[in-house]
N, C-alpha and C positions, 0 to 999 in steps of 0.2 A: 599553404604550411604545412610544416608539421605539426602533427598531433603529439601533444607529451603526457603521460596519468604517470601519477608520482602517488604512492601507495605511504599513507601516514598512519605509526601506529600511538597508540595514547593507551592511558591509565583510563579504565571508564568512570573512576571514580572522581579522578580532579583534573580530569581530563590533560594531563600534560604530554606534551608529544615524548616517545621515547624513542621510535627508531622509525626511519626510513627504508623502507624495503624492498628489493626488486621482483614483483611478483610476475608470471607467467601463467598463462590461461586464464586469463580472466574472464570471466562474464560477470555480471549484478544487475539485479533486474531490481523495477522500481514498482508497486500497485498499488492501486486505486482502497484507500481505506484497511490496508493490510499493509504487513511487513513484507520485504522485500530480502532478496537473499544476494550474498554475492558469494563467490567458488573462486581461488586462486591457489597457485601453488609456487614453490620456493626450494629451487634447488640449493642443496645444503653443500653439494660437492666443490671443494677448492674453496668455500667462501669461509673467513672468519668469525664466525659464529657468535663468540664474546664479546668480540670487536662492534660486531652488528647490533648486539643484545635481541637476536631472536627469540630465546627461549623464553627471556622476560616481557617481552613486545606482544608474544600471542597466544599469553594464557587465555585458555577459555573461561569464560564468563568473567574475566577480570578487566580483559583490554577489550579497546574497541579500533575500528579501524577506519579512518578517512579517504576517499579517492579523490584525489587531484587530478583534472582535466586542462591543463594549457591555463593552470592560475585560477582556476573555478574549483569550489567543490559539487561534487555532483552525487556524492551517495557518503552515506556515513551507518556503520551501525554495528554491535556487538561482535565481539567472536564468539561462539559457541564449540567450534569442536575444530580439532589438530588432530590432524594422520599422519606417521612419518613412514615411508616405506624405505627400508635399508637397503635393499635392491635397486632403489631407483634412486638412494639418496635424494629424497622429496618431501618437503612438507607438505601438505594439503593443508588448507583451511577453510571454513564456512562461516558464515558473518549472517546476519539478519538484521536488517534496520533497526534505529531506538526503539519504535514502535515496541520488538520483542521484548525488552527488557520491563515493560511495563506487565507482561504475560507470568513474569516470576515474580511479581507484589502483590499482596491482598488487603485486601478492607478489611480491619483488622477493627475497629472500634464501629459501631453504629452511629449511621449519620442521616438526617432525614432530610428532604425538599420538598418544600410546599409552595407551591407557584411560582417556582423559578426557572428561568431562563435554562434551557436544554444546555447551551453552550457553556454557562454560568456554572452548570452541574460537573461538563466534563472538565473543565479547566480546574476547576476544585477536585475534583478525585487524582489528577496527572499529582497538583500543589500538595495535596496531603502526603499521597506520598513520598514526594520529594520530604517532606519536614521529618518523617522517620530519622533516626540517628541510622547512616551509612546508608543514608536512601536518595541522596540527591544526586542525580549525574549528571545535574547544570541545564535541562529540558527548560527553556525560557517558554512562560506562558502570555498569553496577551490580555485583548479585553473585547475582542469580538462577543457579539449578543446576534439572538436571530428572532427574537420575538414569540418565538415558541414556550409558553411557560407548562410545566408539567409539576407532576407532584412523583418523588421518588424517595425509597426508604431502603437503605441496603443494612442488613443485621451483623454484627460482627461473628455471629454462630454460622454464619454459611460461608464465610474467608472467600467471596467472591472476589474475583481475577479481577483488578484495574483494568485492564487490556478488554476483558470479554464486556464489563460494562460499556467499556467504550463504545466496542461494537452494537452492543444491544442498544443504546441511546442512539447511533447513527443509521441503522436500519430499520426504525421506525417508519411508522408512512408517513411523518413529517422531519425526516431527521437529517442530516450534513454530511459532509465529508471532513475527512481530519488528516493529517500527516505531522510527521516531524522533518523539518526542513534543517538542511544543512547549509551552511555559508561561512565566507570569514567575517570574521569582524571588521569593523571602515577603521576600525580607531588601534585596536591591537593588533588586528589580521591573524589572531586565535582561531580556531575552529568553535564554530557556537553552533546550537540546534535548537530550533523554536518550532513549538507546538502552533501548525496552521488549523484553524476551525474554518468551515467554509461553509455557508448555509445561504440558499438552501443548497449550494452545490459548491466547489473549490473548480477554479480552471476559466479560460477564458471562452465566452459563449460565440458560437460563428457572425460574424459580420459580414454579409456579403457587400458591402461597401467598402470595406476595410483592406485595402491593398496591402494588407501586410497579415490575411485572413490565412490560416494553414490551406496548403490544398497537396493532395496526392493523387498523383496521373499514373497510369497505367494502357498500355505500354510501353507509349513514347514520352515519358514524364521520368520522374523522381521514383518511382518504385521499380525494386529488382526483380520480387517475386511474391507473392499473394495467396494464404492461404483461407478459404470461407468453409469453413464447418459446419453443419446446424446439426445440433443435436436434441430432440424431441423426447430423448431419455430421461429428459432431467426437466421437461415442462412439468406444472399444475396451475389447474386452474383454483383449486380448492386445497388450502391449505390449515392445516392442525396444529397451534401450537400448544404443547403441552408445557405446562409449570408446574411449581410446587407441588408436595402431594403425592399420595400414592389408593393405587385402587379405586373407590367410589370418591375420593376424596379427592383425585387430584384433578388440578385446575385447567382447561380444556377451552379452549377459542378457537373458532373458524372464522375465515376471510374465502370468500369467493369472486372471483371475477365473472359477471354475468355476461358481460357480454362477449365474453367467447362463444356460451352456449347459444347466444343469440345468432352467431355466426356460424354456428351447425358444429361446433368440435364438442367431439366427448367429455365425460367427465375423467380428469386426471387428479388423481388425490394424492399429497402428498405430507409429511410431519416433520416439525422443528421442535427440536426438545433442548426448553428453558428449563431449566429442572428448579434452579435457584431464584424465580420470578414468580414472585406470592402477589401483587399487583393486577388485577383484573385488565386494567384497562391496559395499562405495558406490553399483557400480554397478546390482547386485539391488535393493536400497534404492529407490534412482531409479526404477526400471522397477514395483516393487510399489506404491511410491505416488504414481506417475501412471496405473497401470490401476486401480487405488482410488478416485483420482479423476476417471477418465471410463467407466469401465465402462458408467454407464447416460447415456441423457442427460443433462446439467447440467441441474436445472432452477432456472432463474433469474428471478426476479419481480422487477421496477422499480416501487414507488411512488412517488406523486409528493405531498408532505405540505406543510401549511405550517410554517415555521420557528420561529411562535410561539404555536402552540396545543400542550396536553399528547398527546404528550411536546415539549417545545419543544426544538429543535434545541441541541445543547451538553449534554444530560441523557444522550444516546446514545453512542455510537463503535463505529466499524468494531472487527467482534470477538465485538459483541454478541447474544444472542440475541433472538427477536422473537415474540410470537405475533401469526399472521396471521388475521383473520376475512372471511371473502369471499362473497357472496350474490348473485348474478348470471346473466345467461344460461350463462356459462362453468361454474360452479358451483352449478347450480341447489339441489343439495342440500349446500350450504354447506361451503368449505373451512375447515378450522379446524386450522390447524396452525402446529409453531414452526420458525420460519428464523431462518440467521445473517446478520448484515450483516457485507457485505465490499465495499462502496463507498458514499461519498455524495459526492454533486454538488449543487454550493450556486449557489446564483444570488442575489445579497446583494438585488438588486432596485433598485435606485437609480431607475428608472424603470418598477418593476412591483412587486407582491407578491415580497415572500421567500422562495421557494422551497427543497426539500431534494427531489432524486431517490436515494430509497435502492434499491440492489440486495441482494438479500436470495438464498438456496441454502438448500436443504434440510439439516437437522444430525441427525444421530444420536442428536447430545450429549442 
């Protein structure tokens, strides 16, 4: 089956499709709880740029781009940069997923939440941002709940960013996953975007009895190549979270993973800055969440797989579990464990094979 990619350009505010352009050299990424990126080029030599509405459809911060793969939307985001090279007659575009829009939005009115579900708070922050004049980019919110009730106050004078506020909530000790999913509306067939909140996590949990469970195998399988980096420089078993204030009045909370000391690890300290956090409970939760994520040198595996063989790209997504089986010189006794997909990097491959690089980390679920 031939794989066809289309690149649709829209007005960010109205979501009106204003152009379809033939990009080349495209790569795009998706990341768990972060805004993925897209890069691509448009060769203007010989193109009727006015006819194709090139200039108006690629204005940074005003336009958006959707990636269609065989009739399914697989990526969407805001165009933040474009550069024209006169020698090559090439327009280069950079974009980030729709989560990035909320980096440019601020909480401008004091709002307090007392004993409120954390997912309701996250959703309210997005809804309030879109309620502002000219601030509604059409992100649909749902009705998810987690059962985790918390207190939060955001003061107008802090001008806290909406996206950092979402990240702080998600990174707390008992946090959640979030992303903005793009798809075609089944009725209007227009692109829509929806905020997805997943507690305690998003994605499918590996089930050994499920015949459709994700399995990646090397070398005699569906993995072309892999990388297995281990970086102890970013490990920390004692994290200090710094909050609001200065000098002697600065809020500081510490969290440690005592099990690492019992296992013979040396003390490894780090700090994280949350200068706008005035809530001591939140600060402690952030410190605990950080130390839980970094107490052991994070194991990250990057595998390269063809996009059109089982499991085909589109049948898995960030957040999903996958079983990884590797037998080679690095793992002569075979690595056979369940990992979680935390990032995807896709090369549509107009000049070569379509490939997906999948980043996985260990999971305890």
